[in-house]
VMD Tcl script that draws the C-alpha trace (Angstrom):
set ca {
  {-0.02 -0.05 0.04}
  {1.36 3.41 -1.02}
  {1.06 6.48 1.26}
  {-1.46 7.84 -1.05}
  {-3.60 4.73 -0.76}
  {-3.11 4.62 2.92}
  {-4.15 8.23 3.29}
  {-7.52 7.34 1.69}
  {-8.34 5.25 4.81}
  {-8.59 8.41 7.04}
  {-11.64 10.64 5.91}
  {-10.55 13.41 8.41}
  {-7.43 13.94 6.18}
  {-9.74 15.54 3.52}
  {-10.16 18.52 6.11}
  {-7.07 18.40 8.24}
  {-3.32 18.38 7.81}
  {-2.87 15.91 10.71}
  {0.47 16.25 12.47}
  {-0.91 15.42 15.94}
  {-0.45 11.60 15.98}
  {2.00 11.83 19.01}
  {-1.15 12.78 20.79}
  {-3.68 10.63 18.91}
  {-4.35 9.88 15.22}
  {-7.64 10.39 13.42}
  {-9.84 7.29 13.11}
  {-9.10 4.77 10.36}
  {-11.99 3.84 8.27}
  {-11.81 0.07 8.57}
  {-11.48 0.52 12.37}
  {-14.54 2.91 12.68}
  {-16.62 0.75 10.48}
  {-15.78 -2.32 12.50}
  {-16.83 -0.38 15.78}
  {-19.96 0.91 14.26}
  {-20.97 -2.75 13.07}
  {-20.39 -3.86 16.68}
  {-22.32 -1.00 18.25}
  {-25.20 -1.79 15.87}
  {-25.11 -5.39 17.05}
  {-25.08 -4.19 20.64}
  {-27.99 -1.80 20.11}
  {-30.20 -4.61 18.32}
  {-29.09 -7.24 20.65}
  {-27.61 -9.39 17.84}
  {-24.22 -9.36 19.43}
  {-22.58 -12.53 21.05}
  {-20.62 -11.38 24.01}
  {-18.58 -14.72 24.17}
  {-17.36 -13.79 20.53}
  {-16.54 -10.31 21.64}
  {-14.62 -11.76 24.60}
  {-12.14 -13.39 22.22}
  {-11.31 -10.25 20.58}
  {-8.22 -9.45 22.81}
  {-6.76 -12.88 22.21}
  {-7.37 -12.56 18.41}
  {-5.54 -9.24 18.65}
  {-2.71 -11.00 20.67}
  {-2.07 -13.43 17.89}
  {-2.45 -10.80 15.14}
  {0.13 -8.58 17.12}
  {2.46 -11.52 17.34}
  {2.18 -11.96 13.59}
  {2.85 -8.25 12.83}
  {5.81 -8.05 15.01}
  {7.20 -11.47 14.26}
  {7.25 -12.95 17.85}
  {5.81 -15.93 19.42}
  {2.14 -15.45 20.79}
  {3.26 -17.15 23.97}
  {5.53 -14.06 24.69}
  {2.56 -11.51 24.39}
  {0.25 -10.13 26.93}
  {-2.74 -7.90 26.51}
  {-3.39 -5.13 28.93}
  {-5.28 -1.86 29.15}
  {-2.53 0.83 29.55}
  {1.23 1.49 29.30}
  {1.20 2.09 33.18}
  {-0.01 -1.52 33.78}
  {2.66 -2.85 31.56}
  {5.32 -0.89 33.37}
  {3.91 -1.75 36.85}
  {3.83 -5.41 35.84}
  {7.46 -5.40 34.81}
  {8.69 -3.46 37.74}
  {7.38 -5.89 40.16}
  {9.95 -8.45 38.71}
  {12.83 -6.38 40.04}
  {15.18 -8.23 42.36}
  {15.26 -6.85 45.91}
  {18.51 -4.87 46.44}
  {18.74 -3.73 42.91}
  {18.22 -0.21 41.53}
  {15.80 1.15 38.81}
  {17.17 3.53 36.43}
  {14.79 5.91 34.81}
  {15.20 9.39 33.17}
  {13.93 12.33 35.18}
  {11.91 13.51 32.24}
  {10.44 10.04 31.32}
  {6.82 9.77 30.43}
  {4.71 9.63 33.72}
  {2.99 6.25 32.85}
  {6.57 4.85 32.99}
  {8.09 7.10 35.66}
  {5.29 6.99 38.35}
  {4.83 3.16 38.45}
  {8.56 3.07 39.13}
  {8.42 5.80 41.92}
  {5.38 4.24 43.59}
  {6.84 0.77 43.56}
  {10.16 1.91 44.85}
  {8.60 3.79 47.80}
  {6.36 1.03 48.87}
  {8.98 -1.81 48.56}
  {12.18 0.05 49.66}
  {13.73 -0.50 46.29}
  {16.40 2.09 45.21}
  {15.64 4.24 42.18}
  {18.02 6.50 40.22}
  {16.11 9.21 38.58}
  {18.52 10.42 36.06}
  {18.82 14.18 35.34}
  {19.80 15.28 31.77}
  {23.10 16.84 31.37}
  {22.57 19.92 29.31}
  {23.42 19.21 25.60}
  {23.70 15.41 26.28}
  {21.51 12.92 24.59}
  {19.06 10.87 26.66}
  {20.86 7.83 25.63}
  {24.28 8.88 27.08}
  {22.58 10.12 30.34}
  {21.04 6.71 31.00}
  {24.18 4.87 29.88}
  {26.28 6.76 32.38}
  {23.78 5.92 35.16}
  {24.01 2.04 34.59}
  {26.38 0.05 36.97}
  {26.54 -3.10 38.74}
  {23.70 -2.23 41.14}
  {21.18 -1.69 38.32}
  {18.39 -4.23 38.11}
  {16.08 -2.62 35.59}
  {16.38 0.38 33.12}
  {13.02 1.95 32.04}
  {13.24 3.88 28.81}
  {10.92 5.22 26.02}
  {12.41 4.89 22.60}
  {10.91 8.32 21.59}
  {9.51 10.91 24.02}
  {7.21 13.68 22.63}
  {8.91 16.31 24.87}
  {11.87 16.55 22.45}
  {11.39 13.85 19.73}
  {14.83 12.27 20.49}
  {15.05 8.52 19.47}
  {17.31 6.88 22.04}
  {19.78 4.14 21.00}
  {18.21 1.11 22.46}
  {21.08 -1.12 21.43}
  {23.52 0.84 23.38}
  {21.20 1.19 26.46}
  {20.63 -2.62 26.35}
  {24.32 -3.41 25.93}
  {25.18 -1.39 28.97}
  {22.51 -2.85 30.89}
  {23.03 -6.41 29.96}
  {26.86 -6.17 30.54}
  {25.89 -5.25 34.12}
  {23.39 -8.08 34.53}
  {20.41 -5.68 34.29}
  {17.21 -5.81 32.21}
  {15.61 -3.06 30.12}
  {11.98 -2.15 29.82}
  {11.39 -0.31 26.39}
  {8.22 1.82 25.78}
  {7.59 1.68 22.11}
  {4.29 3.58 22.08}
  {5.65 6.37 20.09}
  {7.39 4.16 17.52}
  {5.64 0.77 17.06}
  {3.52 1.00 13.89}
  {5.58 3.69 12.34}
  {9.38 3.33 12.89}
  {9.25 -0.22 14.26}
  {7.31 -3.43 13.35}
  {9.66 -6.53 13.62}
  {10.40 -7.31 17.17}
  {12.04 -10.69 16.67}
  {15.56 -9.45 17.36}
  {14.75 -6.47 19.52}
  {17.43 -5.95 22.30}
  {15.01 -5.03 25.23}
  {13.96 -7.66 27.76}
  {10.47 -6.21 28.09}
  {8.61 -4.34 25.28}
  {5.41 -2.41 25.77}
  {3.24 -0.27 23.38}
  {-0.14 1.39 23.90}
  {-1.97 0.89 20.50}
  {-3.92 4.14 20.39}
  {-1.27 6.30 18.77}
  {0.75 5.14 15.70}
  {-0.87 1.65 15.73}
  {-4.21 3.35 15.10}
  {-6.16 1.34 17.70}
  {-8.79 2.52 20.14}
  {-7.44 3.46 23.61}
  {-7.22 0.74 26.03}
  {-5.13 -1.69 23.91}
  {-1.65 -2.33 25.13}
  {0.77 -5.20 24.39}
  {3.66 -6.37 26.78}
  {6.24 -8.73 25.06}
  {8.67 -10.69 27.34}
  {10.21 -14.26 27.85}
  {7.33 -16.14 29.17}
  {9.69 -18.35 31.19}
  {10.54 -15.44 33.63}
  {8.86 -16.91 36.60}
  {9.25 -13.62 38.47}
  {6.88 -11.94 35.92}
  {3.50 -12.31 37.21}
  {0.02 -10.57 36.78}
  {-0.58 -7.28 38.26}
  {-4.13 -8.19 38.70}
  {-4.86 -11.94 38.82}
  {-8.17 -13.01 37.44}
  {-9.82 -15.71 35.34}
  {-8.06 -14.12 32.37}
  {-4.72 -14.90 33.74}
  {-5.45 -18.39 34.80}
  {-5.01 -21.80 32.98}
  {-7.57 -23.08 32.22}
  {-9.76 -20.02 31.96}
  {-13.00 -20.68 34.06}
  {-15.35 -18.42 35.71}
  {-15.76 -19.79 39.25}
  {-13.90 -21.53 41.97}
  {-10.17 -22.55 42.43}
  {-7.46 -23.50 42.49}
  {-5.65 -20.79 40.92}
  {-3.14 -21.93 38.29}
  {-1.38 -19.35 36.20}
  {-0.95 -19.67 32.30}
  {2.54 -20.89 31.33}
  {2.54 -18.12 28.56}
  {2.70 -14.47 28.97}
  {-1.06 -14.43 28.89}
  {-0.84 -14.97 32.66}
  {-0.23 -11.07 32.85}
  {-3.41 -10.29 30.75}
  {-5.84 -7.73 32.09}
  {-9.51 -7.97 31.70}
  {-10.38 -6.60 28.14}
  {-12.57 -3.73 27.12}
  {-14.25 -5.67 24.36}
  {-14.84 -2.88 21.86}
  {-11.24 -1.55 22.18}
  {-9.85 -4.93 21.09}
  {-12.51 -5.46 18.43}
  {-11.24 -2.22 16.82}
  {-7.59 -3.18 17.35}
  {-8.09 -6.29 15.10}
  {-8.94 -4.13 12.29}
  {-6.03 -1.73 12.98}
  {-3.63 -4.50 12.80}
  {-4.97 -5.62 9.45}
  {-4.44 -2.02 8.09}
  {-0.98 -1.74 9.64}
  {0.29 -4.96 7.92}
  {-0.35 -3.38 4.60}
  {2.37 -0.81 5.14}
  {5.71 -1.89 3.66}
  {8.18 -1.48 6.58}
  {11.21 -0.07 5.01}
  {9.62 2.38 2.78}
  {7.15 3.44 5.56}
  {10.14 4.16 7.96}
  {11.89 6.21 5.13}
  {8.87 8.17 4.27}
  {8.20 9.31 7.72}
  {11.86 10.08 8.58}
  {12.11 12.02 5.26}
  {9.06 14.12 6.05}
  {10.29 15.00 9.53}
  {13.74 16.03 8.24}
  {12.11 18.16 5.71}
  {9.95 19.84 8.25}
  {12.95 20.29 10.57}
  {14.95 22.05 7.98}
  {12.11 24.26 6.96}
  {11.26 25.31 10.53}
  {15.01 26.12 11.30}
  {14.94 28.48 8.41}
  {12.29 30.43 10.41}
  {14.74 30.49 13.30}
  {13.14 27.92 15.39}
  {15.50 25.75 17.45}
  {15.16 21.94 17.61}
  {15.11 20.31 21.05}
  {16.24 16.83 19.97}
  {19.86 16.15 21.18}
  {20.01 12.51 19.92}
  {19.04 10.45 16.97}
  {16.21 11.95 14.67}
  {12.79 10.50 14.60}
  {9.44 11.05 13.04}
  {8.53 13.55 15.90}
  {9.89 17.08 15.76}
  {9.76 19.52 18.61}
  {10.64 23.26 17.65}
  {10.84 26.24 19.78}
  {10.04 29.53 18.24}
  {12.62 32.36 18.06}
  {12.88 34.57 21.16}
  {9.78 36.75 21.67}
  {7.68 34.90 19.24}
  {4.84 32.33 19.75}
  {2.64 30.02 17.88}
  {-1.10 29.56 18.78}
  {-2.86 26.23 18.43}
  {-6.14 27.99 17.52}
  {-4.29 29.84 14.81}
  {-2.95 26.55 13.35}
  {-6.37 24.85 13.56}
  {-7.91 27.93 11.76}
  {-5.48 27.10 8.88}
  {-6.48 23.50 8.95}
  {-3.36 22.07 10.76}
  {-3.55 19.83 13.75}
  {-0.42 19.94 15.91}
  {0.51 20.61 19.57}
  {2.03 23.60 21.08}
  {3.81 22.39 24.35}
  {3.97 23.91 27.84}
  {7.24 25.42 26.81}
  {5.65 27.05 23.68}
  {7.32 24.63 21.35}
  {5.54 23.35 18.28}
  {5.35 19.41 18.16}
  {4.49 17.42 15.03}
  {4.67 13.85 13.96}
  {4.64 12.23 10.67}
  {2.74 8.99 9.88}
  {2.73 7.09 6.55}
  {-0.49 8.90 5.65}
  {1.33 12.30 5.70}
  {2.75 13.95 2.52}
  {5.24 16.53 1.45}
  {2.14 18.83 0.98}
  {1.55 18.47 4.64}
  {5.02 19.76 5.42}
  {4.55 22.78 3.21}
  {1.08 23.50 4.57}
  {2.21 23.30 8.20}
  {5.25 25.69 7.60}
  {2.99 28.18 5.81}
  {0.47 27.94 8.69}
  {3.22 28.30 11.39}
  {4.80 31.36 9.36}
  {1.27 32.97 9.21}
  {0.46 32.31 12.88}
  {3.84 33.54 14.43}
  {3.21 36.41 16.93}
  {4.97 38.48 19.25}
  {4.78 36.78 22.74}
  {3.69 40.16 24.02}
  {0.54 40.37 21.88}
}
mol new
graphics top color blue
foreach p $ca { graphics top sphere $p radius 0.5 }
foreach p [lrange $ca 0 end-1] q [lrange $ca 1 end] { graphics top cylinder $p $q radius 0.2 }
display resetview
C-alpha cells in the first residue's frame, strides 16, 4: 500500500493536515466501520458477548504475527502504566531502577510508586545540558542496576534513544531493560523478533491506530518472576469463571488484564491495516518528512530540542519573543500541539505527505506572533 492509498483510509485528512499523531491519530475507516458494526449489534441485541470476549486474544495473535514474535510471549493489557507496573514488580530486591527524570509519567510513576512501597532504590537520572538521553542513561547504569526503564521516543523533544547502546550497557551489568515503544511501534518499528530489550510495551492508540485501552507487553514467558498485576480468570489456566485452585498460564497471557471488548475489536482491524504498510519504505517516508519539516522550521529561526537520533517527531521552539497559537494553526487546517514551553510538536505517519509539510510551515509562518501580543 502506497502512502496515497493509505491516506484514503482516513476521511479526516480531507479536512485536516494531521500532525498530531503523537497525541492521537484520526480514526481509520476500517476501524471505525468495525466499531460501528459492533455498536449496531449491541443496540439490536444481535451481538454474542462470548465472541466479543475473544477479540483481545485474536488481537494478541495478530500482534504477534505483525511483530514476528511468538504469541506465547505476548500479554494484552489496558494501559502502558499497567505494563510498566507489571514489569517493575519483577525487579530483584536490593537492585536499583534507572529511569530518566523527564520520562513519560506512565513509565516513571509506577517506578516511583513501587520503589517507595518496597524500599527499592531508584536512580532518577537528570539530563546533562546538551547531552542525549541515551548517554545520560548509559552513564547511570552500573553493577547495582536491576532494571532500566526507557521510552524509545518521548514527545517532549522527539529524540530517539539508542536502545542497542542502552541494552548493551544494561546487559553487561546483569540488568534488564523495559522499552516503551508507544511512540514508535507502527511507524518506525514493526519487527520485534531481534529487539534487544527484555520487556517491550506499546499502547496501541497512537501510531498503531487502535482505540484507547489496547496495550501489548512482550517478554520471555519463562521468566517466573513476571506475574500478573491483577490476577483474574483471564490470567489463569485453564480459563474458568468460578472456583479454584488458581493456576497461572505458562504463557505471558498470565499477565493479561480484563479486556475492554470494543477496544480490542477495533484493534483487530487496525492491525489488519498496519500490515499493509511496507516496513522499509514506511520508515523512510516518515523520517524524510520529519527531516524536511525540521529543515524548513529552522529556516524560520526555530530551535530543535532533540539532542539525539532523529525520529518522526519534531519539537521546535520559536525564536525569542515569538509564539505560535494552536487555535491559529487549527484555523488554517493544521492539527499539531504547542507544548507547555511554547514549542511546536509535530509527528509524521505514513499517511502524511510533502504537501503536509509545506502547509504546516505556511501555517506556522502566518501564525507567528509576538509573545507580548
